[in-house]
N, C-alpha and C positions, 0 to 999 in steps of 0.2 A: 801565170808566170811564164816568162820567156827569156831568151838570152839577154835582151836589152834592158828589161826592167828587173832582172834578177837581183842586183844589189839592193834596190829600194824595197822590193817585195820581201827579200830575206830579212831585212831589218824590221819592216813593218810587222811581218808575221811572227817573228821572234818576240818582239815587244808585246804584241797582242796576246801571246801565250805566257807573258811574264817570265821569260827566260833570259838570263844573262848570256853574253857571248860564251862565257866559260861553261855555263850549263848546257847550252846547245852543242858545243864542241864535244863535251863529255858524253852526252846522250847519243850523238851520232857515232862516236868512236866505239862506244860500248855495245852498240846495236848492230853494226854491220861492218864487215872487213873493208869495204870500199872507203870507209872513213877512218880507218886505222891511222893514227898519227895526226889527225886533225886537232888543232888547238885553238885557243882564244885569239891568238894573233892572226891566224889564217881567216877565221870568221870575220874579224875586224877588217882585214884587207879586202875580203869579198864584198862586204857591205859598203865600203868606200869606193869600190871599183878600182882599187889599186892593182889587184891581180884578178885574173879570170880563172875560175875553176873549170874542170872538164864537163862535157855534156853528160857523161855518166854520173858525175856528182851532182850536177844540176837536177837531173832526173831523180836521183836518190833523195835529194832535199825536198823536191816538190812532192814526192811520194810520202816522205816522212811528215810533211806538213799538210798532207791531204789536199794538195792543190793540183789543178789541171795544168799540164805543161803544153805550151803552144810552140811547135817546131817552125823554124824558118826553112827556106828551101834547101839550104846546105845541110841542116841537121836532119831533115827528112831523108835526104840522100844517104846520109851516114847510117841512120837507124833502120832503114827499110829492109836490109837483108836479115836482120835479127827478128823483125816482126813476123816474117814468114814462119819462123820456128814455133811461134805461139799458136799457130792455127791447127790445134789438135783438139779432139772431142772434149777432153776434160776441162778445157778453157772456154767452151762455148756456153752460152746462157740462153734463156728464153725470157719472154717479155712479162710473164705473170709473176706476181709477188706472192710468196708462200711463207707461212710461219708454222713451225712445228708445234702441234698441240697435244701430241701423245707419242709415247715411246713404249714398244713392247719388246720383251727379251725372250729369246728362244735358245734351245740347243739343237743339234742336228737331228735329234729324235723327235722334238716337239714342233719344229717349224713346219707350217703348211707347205706342201710340195710346190704349189704355184708360186708362193713367195720366194722359196729357195731358187726355183728356176729363174725368176725375175732377177734375183741378185746375181746369179751366174751370167745371165745375159747382159745385164747392165755393166758388170765389171768387164766383160769381154769387149763391149762396144767402147768403153772409156779407155781401156788400157791395152787392148789387143793381146792379152795374155791370160791364160787360165791359171788363177791363183791356186787351184787345187793341185796342179802339176808342181808348182813351186812348193806347196805345202808337203806333198808326198816326198819330194826330193829331200826335204829336211827330216824325213822319217817321223812326222808328227801324226798323232791320232785324231781323226775327226770327232772323236768323243769329247775332245777338249775344246771344241769350238763354242764360242759364245756369239750369238747374233742379236744385234739391236736393230729394230726397224722403226723408222721415224715416219709419223703420219701428219697430214694436214687435212682435217675434215674427212677422215676415213681414207684418204688417198695416200698410198705409200710414196714418200718423197725422198727418202734417204735410207742408208743402212751402214752398219759397221759389222765387220766380222773379225774376230781376233781369237788367238789361242790362249786360254787362261793359264796354261801350265808354263809356257815360255814367254808370255807377255808379248807375243808377236802379232802385230796388226796385219791382217791379210787383205782386207778390202774396205774401201770407203766409197760410197756412191751417193749421188745427190742429183735432184732434178734441176738444180740451178746453183749458181755460184753463191747466192745468199744462203741457200739451204746448206751448202757445204760449210760455210762459216758457222752456222748454227750447230751443225753436227760436231765440228771440231771444238766449239765452245762447250758443248755437252760433255765431250771427252775430258776437257780440262776441269770442269766443275762437278760432274756427277759420277764419273766412273771411279770404282774403287782403285783400279790400277792407274796411277798418275803418270807412270812411265811405261812406254811401249817401244818395242823394236818395230820400225816401219820400213817396208820395202818401197822405195821411190822409183817410179817408172820414168818420169820425165827428167832428163839430165839437167835441164834448166832449174827445175824445182830442187833437185839434189844440190846443185851449185848454190841455190838460194839458202837452203838450210845450212850448208857449210859456211856461207858468208855470215850467217847469224851465229857463228861460233859453235856449231854442232859438228862433232867429228864423226865421219862415216866409219862404220866397223869393217865392212867388206862389201863386195859386190858378187852377184850370181844371177845367171839368166838375164843379164843386162839390167838388173835392178841394183839400186844402191841402198844398203841397210844402215839406218841410223837408230840410235836409242834416243827417244825424244820425251822430255818432260813437258807435257802439253800446257800445264799451268804457266811455266816459264815462257813457252813459245808464244802463247796468245797475248802475253803482256808486252811482247816486242813491238814497237811502233811500226816497223816495216812489215811484220807479219799481219798486223791488224788491217793493213791496206793491201794485202796480197791479191785480193780479188778485184781491186779497182783496175781500170784500164791502164792508168799510169803505173801501177804496181807491176803489171805484167810487162809493160814496155821496159821498165827498169830492170826487171829480172832477166828478160831474154837478151837485152842489150849487154848486160853484164856477162851472161854466159857466153854469148857470141864473141865478145871481146877477149875473154879468157881462153876460149877454145882456139882462136887464131894464134894466141901467144903460147899455146900448148901448156896452159896453166889451169885449165878447167878441171872439174871434178874427176874426169876420166884419168887425168894425169896425177891426181892426188893419191888415188888408191894404188 
């Protein structure tokens, strides 16, 4: 999908998914703030090429429809400053494919010391912040910690740490973006606590959650705190593609655009 073939591709992909123009407009508007106010008439005009939508919305629609978007030279120039924002460790991936085949649960008293040290190290590398410092600032007891470790063929590939008393998620780590998706899917399907308070480190991710109509509670230590129902979150089409390259481009371009206008998440709280 690109700027020139956007009208034809939008119509083709919509019909391929057996969606009416009204259906697509409703799904877009309900799933992401960027499409708030989009209606059937607008979709019709986009498909006929009568009006052109913004690069941000074209990126959003390509992400929604799981399509690769090809930038022309002018679009590359426009989006390049925001791409630099995405070059953080948590967005980096490796070439191997892993699938979780076992999950073990621990408390702070039962977890092997080497596994606990690995979790602390991984978290620090991903987020450059000590989650125990944040935890202690909230006056929470380590005795309430629940730790899930995810394995693939005996190799530790991911983890979750949360406080069972307050339902606060403290750390999520993974060896790859695909494992991260599997970990979050596990949270949605298998954890007794379906709703957790999560501290978000990356402002672009916080903006993304806000754009999915989740309201931030507050911020502290540069973190944004959201209450998240993971079952609802993973059903959102934009979230389902969050780890795709196109999803990252859309997320960071949206954040960058809002920050310039002083309307990003930092200005919401």
